[in-house]
Every structure is written in structure tokens, then in C-alpha cells.
C-alpha positions, 0 to 999 in steps of 0.5 A: 407848709400847707395841705392840699387834696391830691386827687386820684391818678398821677398828676399831670398839667391837666388831669391824669396822664392816662398811664398807670391806673387809668391805662387798665391791665395789671396794676403796676407797683414800684419799689423805691428807696436808697441803698441798703435799706432792705429794698430788694428784700421787700421786693422779693417778699412781694414777689417770690420766686416769679421774678425776672431781671433784664436791662431797662430799654435804652440803658445798661441798668438792670431791673427786676420785675415780678408778679405778686399777689395783693388782696387776691389780685395780681400786680406787676412789681418792679425794683428800682436802682438805689435813689436819694432824691427826684433831683438826681446826682448819680447815674443810678438816681437818674436811671430810677427816676427815668424808669418811674417816669416811664413805667408809670406806677399805680403805686410807689412803695418808698422803703426807708430805714426806720432808724433814719427816717428823718434823712429819708423823709424828703424823698417821700415828700418829693414823691408826693409832690411829683404826683405819685400814689405813695406808701411808705414802708418803715422797714428795719422796724426791729433795729429801730425799736432796739435803737430806742426809735419810737415812730407814731405811725398813726400820726405819720399817716395823718400828716403825710395823708398816705399809708405807712407800714412798719416791716421787718422784711428779712423775717416777713414781718409786716408784709401782709400789712404792707400788701393790704396798704398797697391794695387800698391805695390801688382801690382808692380814687383819691390818695388824700392830703399831702404836705406841700414844702413852700419856698421863698416868694421868688421861687413860688412866684416862678413856680406859679408862672411855669405852671400857668404856661405848661400844657399836655400830659406829663409824668410829673405834676406841674409843680415838681416840673417847675422845680426840676426845670429851675434847676436846669434839669436837662432831661426834664427840659427835653420832656417839656420841649416835646410836650407842647405848651408855651415852651418859649414862655417857660424859658423866659420865666426860668431865665428871668428867675435864675437872674434874680436868684443869688444862691444856689436853688438846688441847695435851697430846694434840698434844704427846704425838703430836709427841713420839712422832713425834720419838722415832721419827724419832730412831731412823730418820732421819739428817740431815746438818748443813747447813754452808752455805746452798744457792742455792735456800734463799738465793733463798727467803729473798730472795723472802720479804723485803719489801725484795727480795721486793717488787720481784721480785713487781712483775717477775713481775707485769710480766713474767708478767701484762702482757707474757706475758698482757697483750701476747702473750695479749690482743694478739698471740694475740687479733688473730690469732684474732679478726682473722684466723681469725674475722672473716677465715674463721669468722664469714663462712662461718657467716653465709653458711650461716645467712642462706641456709639459715634463713629466720627473721629472729629465728633469724638474729639468735640465731645470726649477729646483733649479739649472735649465739651465733656472732658474739658468744658463741663468737667471744668465748669462743674468739677473745678470752677463751681466749688470755687465759685459757690464757696466764694458766693457763700462767703461774700453773701455772709459778709454782705448780710453782716453789714461789713461791706459798707464799713470795708468801703469807708475803710478803704475809700481814701486808698480808692480815691487815688485811683479814681474810685471811691469805697463802694468800688470795693464791692465789684473788686472783691467780687471779682476774686470770685468771678470777674464777669459777674463783677463787671456787671456789678459796676453798674452800681457805682455812681458815675461813668468815669468810675464805671469805666476805671473799675471795669478796666481794672477788673479786666487787667488786674483782678484775678478770678478765684479759679485762676487764683487757686491755680496760681496759689497752687503753683507759687505757694511752694516758694513763697517769695514767688507768690510775694513777687507775683502779688507785689507786681499785680498790685502795683500794676493795679495801683499804677493804672488806676492812678493814671486813669484817674488823672487822664480820664475825664469826668466828675471826681469820685465822692462817697456816701453810703447808707450804713446798715447795722451789723447783724448776724446773717440769717442762714436762709437769706444767705442761702437763698442769695448763694443759690441765686448767684450760683444759678446765674453761673449756670445760665450765664457762665456755664454755656461759655465753657462749652462754647470755649471748647467748641471754639478750641475744637473749631480752631484746631479743626481748621487750623486757626488755633495753630496760627494764633498760637504761632503768632503769640510765640514771639512775644512769649519768648521775648519775655524769657518764656518758652514757646509752649506757654503761648498755648496757655496764654491762648487758653487764658482768653477762653478761660482764665483758669484754662490758662492757669492750668496750662501754666500748671502742667508745664511747671509740673513737667519742668518747662517753667520754673524759677523766675520764668514761672513767676513772669508767666504767672504775672503776664497771664494774670494781666493778659486778656480778659476771658471771652465771657468778661469781654462779652459782659464788658461789651455789653455794659460799656459798648463794643468799642470801649471793650475792644479799645480795653483789650487792645491795651491790655494785650501789649501792656501785659507783655510789657509788664512781663518783659520788664519783670523778666528784665529785673529778675534777671539782673537781680539774680532771681 
């Protein structure tokens, strides 16, 4: 390795690109780093409450942007998807790199877990080689200190030629220093010296030849462009093709180099960066030998071993999902809000005002009728669903902050491999039990398009949301065998469809790697902030859909369309051994899953559903169409054609399973 002077701005083939610092306007700061290193917490610390989340143009990747203050000046800060390398493997890494290239940040803050500096420094070196102005944030420095890791920050700064800061983002420690270092990087016209990783003679010769033939302005340094071209990066080839210069000459150099290489260049590049990082950490990091495992590490190993991890998982599901969400949220809080607050005070008051001041009967029905905006939409959204969703989000935030979810992912990775997913898919699947709409959004964190498609299908088909789950539990728990049949049927469908999809759907097989954060006691303020932000999302994104569902039902009844659809559903409903009245519940299930479950509950209370028919109805409804909110998110994430294709498969499949289950239960005499 050698040093080189890094001139100000972003490197291009012939000077600065003119983007970023040179382009004027508010300076831009990008937050990059691997998942689970506290990247989003650093982002929140820098931006506070002034944050917006939107899709990055032309993609389904969401990017959080916000305004921050750095040494008295405004900066625009944006978060990026998790990335490990500038040489992307996953969809998230490709998206993160594309965002960096298009947004042209003035400063890139690379957030790393201070305990695992050696593993994360290759990306720091790559960012420097790419021509970015970099600040290195050694986050979780308190945990590194407890683990016996001591980092010589001053020497690391000198070796890298950039600002290096230690932070504990969860408590805000070091954030002031981070702001100061970012401000200095923005003000400096020269970033300073940086380390350059040297490759073997053939690669260096090819890089030099490529650099000589590149022309025009590019968002990356010529050397990094050359490395990416030699590795066959299609996106970079397209950029170079449209960027001017001797494209044919570059192509000839790359093809000639490929013929001479007798090894994997991608592997060689990755290993050279890792060796450089290892050499750097040997000079700047001291790690005390661990003589015995601490309590956290012992507990971590217990959680990922099937023999001990599965019983703990079942205990967490019982306490967190059943007792806290199912009993406290879906029963205690719902009974109070629905029975005491809404039925006792809110709805009678609103009905009195509407009936006395609104003369039109259709408008009265729209507002306070059986399926009115207030009496059905708002009541369900606030009194029935909000307590369940809020308690679930609270429990989920606690598990998330404790560091348990990555260990759960590792525990079930082998099982999920059989259905075409990896352990990371457990996060949207678990979240689906709270709200399948939000869980569908979270599928974007999975690595490949294939995994995103499979997980979206399984969420739409076989994962009941907490509201629907609570009603089904209330219906079937009186007879435990019914609950067992329902759970076994839905789980079997989940595994069967996942298995078939993994065999029939083209694409890359799932692989699994995940940063393993330490187990920690969740901080109450962070848990509450996360829960609040998710509840806020619920009100902004999902609550309006309850109102929309009430309006759609009202229009459907007023025009007669509702009756026509119900009539069409009666034939398949009766074909699976259910009374025709259940067709209404199925239709309601499309507007909101819990509407349909509540319809079944009322039918069971009235005696229209009992025994095997109750189980068949519950299974069919669980597998039935995703609700309108989830369907809209599916269309947004996967495309309208894909969402419609999934719905066209799910609709007949649910009734086919209902018919099969009814036949089996009839034969065995249940």
C-alpha cells in the first residue's frame, strides 16, 4: 500500500464532477454502513424530528431524508440501505450504491460497529478509493470498551487521512463531536491522504490502461471505475458507455485482462481490501483476550441453539404475542375502548348529532349506519385495531432493541431455507402478525427479488394480522382441538406454498449473513419512540383505508354491487360446506381482514357456524384475499401485474383448501 493526496471534491476522470460541494445549495451528508450497526440511530440523532421517508426515484427502495444542524449551518442528511461493499451482491447494496452515485453527497459518514472494525474497514477504504469525502463513525464504542477493544483513534485518523469519531448513538454520546468532524470535512478543500490498496502487476497494468482511456465526468474515481469494470459490473459499464471517452478501448483492455486472469478477480479484490483492513487494525486496535464468556455471550449461544432456542421462542410467543397482545391488547384494552368509550359515549353522541342535523338518510347511513364511517370505520380503527397494533409494535420494538431478532433469524434459517427464504425473512413474517401491510413494506430489506416475491406471497396467503388473529383465537379457543386444526392447516399451507415456490421460482438461492449485535437491555425512550413512529405510520397509512372501506361498502350497498358480489361468493362458499351468510364475511375480509373475522364471530355467536364448519370458515378466511391495504402495498412494491396474479391464485386456492379440509373433517367425523 502507499499514500496518495486526495484533492477536494469528488474524484472524476478530470477533476470534480461539479456535483456535491461544487454544485452549491445545502450540503448533503450520506449515512452508510452495514445493517445493525446503529446507522438509523445516528441518522435520527443528526436530524431530530425533521425527517421524511419516500421511495427513491425509479425504485421501491425507501430513503429517509432530513435536515440537520452542523456547526450552525443546515445540512441535508439521507440514510441508505445496508451495504457491506462498493462491489454489490445484494439488491440493498446495489440500491445503496446507486443512491450514493445519484445524490452526490458532500460527506459520507460511514457508521461501523467499533467491536468489528476489521470487518467493516474494507468499505471505508473502498469509499475513499471511490473519491468520496469520508468520516468514520466508530459507533457502539461503549460495547467495544466492555469487550476489551481499544482503538487508537488518533493513529487511525492519521493512517486513513480522514476524521474518525467514537459515538454511542443510543445515548447521544459523541454526536456533538461527529457534527464537528462533519463540519470540518465540509469546510476543508482537501480531505488529505488516503490509503490505496495495491493489486498484482496484471491488475494494476489493466487499471492504468483503463484510466488512460476514460473521459468525461463520472461519479466515481477512475481507479474505482476500473475495478468495477474489471469485475463486470453491468451498471458501471452502462455509465461508462454513455459517459464518453474511448469506450471500445476500455472494452478491449478489460477483455484482454479477463483472458489473462486465471482466478476470480472479485474474490481477489475483496481479499486485498480485507488484508489492508487487517493490517490497519493490527496497528491501531488492541483487543484484550477473552478469558471467559460473559453472561450476554452465553445467553446468545443459548438463543441460537435449537434445543434451547425453540422453547425460549415459544415462551416469548406465549408471553409477548398471546398474553400481552392477545389478552391485554385484544381483550382488556379493546373491551375498554370499544365497550366503554365508543359504544358508551362516542358513537351515541355522534349518532345523535348526525340524526338530528343530517336529513338525508343515505348520508346518515354513510356516517353512522351499520357500516358507517364512524360506527364501523373509525370504531374498528381506533377501538379494535389500534390497541392490538400498538401493543404488538411495543413488543416488537422491545425484541428489536434487545438484539433478539438476529438470533431468531439464525435459529430458523435452516427451516426457512426449505421455503426459499433465509433467516432474515423472520422479521417481516413476525411483523406480519401485527400488520401484514407494514410487513409487506419490510420485505424490501430482503436481499433478492426472489425472496421478496416469496415472502410477499406468504404474507398475503398464510400470515393472519393481529386483529384477525385475536378474533379467530376468541372463536376457536373454546375448543382447543379446533384451534389446533386451524393452526396446523395454515402452517401446512405456509410450508407447502413456500416449498413449491422455492422450487419453481427462478432466481438466486438464499444465503444468510447478518451483523450480530450484542444482547442489551432495551432503552425505554428508544422503544417508545419506535412504537410511536409505527403507530403514527398506522394512522397516516392504514387509518384512512378503514374510512375508505366503509365508503366502499356504503357505495356497494347503495348501488347494489355489494349484493351482486355476495351472490357470486355464495356458490363457492356453500361448495365448501358453509352457509351462504358466510359469503358476506369473506367479502368483508377483503376490505379489512378483521371485518371478515368479526363477521364469522357474530355468525358463530348466533349459531349459524359451529363444529367443523367454524374451523373450515376460519381456515378459508385466513387464506383468503389480502385486505385492500395490503393489496395496494403489494402493487406498489412488486408491481400491479404481480399483485393481481397473486390475488388470482390466492382466491381459488383458499376455497380449494377449504373444500379439502371440509371433506377430511367430514370423513373423520369431526
